[in-house]
N, C-alpha and C positions, 0 to 999 in steps of 0.2 A: 413427581410433580406433574400436575396436569396443566393444560393450556390456560385454564381460567386463572390459576394462581400465578402463572408466568405473566399473564396480562396485567394482573394487579401489581406485581413487583415492577414490571416495566413502567406502568403508569405512575406509580409512586416515585420511582427514581427520576422519571421525566419531570414530574412536578417539583421534586425536592432538589434537583440538580442545581438550579440557580442559587438556592440557599446554601448548598454545600460549597459552590464556587465562591460566593461572596464571603463565606465564613472563613475561608483560608487567608483572607487579607490581601490576596493578589488580585490584579485586575483580570477581567475576562480575557483580554489579549494574552496575558502571561499564561493563563491556564490553557488556552487553546494552543499556544506555542509549545508548552510542555507536553501536551497530548500528542502533537505532531512529532516532536522529538522522540517520544516513546515509540510511536508507530514506525518512524523512519529508522531508528537505531536498534529497535528490539523486535518488533512484531514482523516486519517485512523480511529481514534476514532469516528469521526462524521459519517463516512460511516457505521462503525460497529453498532453504535447507531441507525442509520436509518434502518439497516437490522433487528436489534432486535425489533424496533417498528413495522416494517412490520410483523414480526413473531407474535408479541403479538396482532396486529390488526387482523391477521388471526385467532388466538385462540379466540378472543372476537367475531369475526364474526361467527365462528363455533358454539360458545355457544349460540348465539342469532338466529341462522338460524332455519327456520321452515320447509323448503322443502328440498328435496334431491339434487336439482340442486345447491342451494346455499351452501349446506354442501360440495359438491364435489369441488366447487370453493374455499371454505375456506380451505379445505384440500390441494389443490394445492398451495395456498398462504403459508400455514404453511410449506409444503414440500420445496418450493422454499426458504423460509426464513431460514430453517435449513441448506439447501445446501449452500446458500450464506454465512451464519455465519461460517460454517465449513471450507469452502474454504478460506475465508478471515483470520480467526484466524490461520489456518494452514500455510498459506503463510507468515503471520506476524511472526509466530513462527520460520519458516524455515529461514527467513531473520535474525532473532535474533541469531539462532544457527550458521549460516554461518558467521555472523559478529563476533561472539564470537570466533569461530574456527580460523578465519583468524586474530583475534586480532584487528579488526577495530572498531572505534567508531565514533559517529557523531560530536565529537569535533575536528576532523581532525588528531587525533593522531593514531599511530599504536602501539599496545602492543606487544613487542618482548620478553615477559617473557616466553612464551611457544615456546621455540626454537624447530625447526624441528629436527627429528632424522637424524643424518648424516649416509650416506650409509656405511661408514667405521665401525661404531659401530655395524652394523648388522652382520658383518663377524666375525665368531668365529675362533679363532686361535688354 
């Protein structure tokens, strides 16, 4: 597949996606929430698992390496694995913190138990 055909496929999917969403009978919010659930429950753990496997592969490669060049390559794989794991878990945690802070959940509801402080209550009389 060349770049031109990929552009055509992407453009057609972009143009037709609203029709596909509305044809399902669900509202746009429901579709977006379902996509977010899929990403949170399926895609992100798989990517984190792949990053962990890459890190462990680098550790095994380092343990079995005999020369200095392969050890340096293994250290680069280990370092990249640690960086990727740190960034992914940090971003995932920040999303959880922000969604908890704003009272959002993936079931489409908003938690209003944590009411914001009203400016009038900050003024002392």
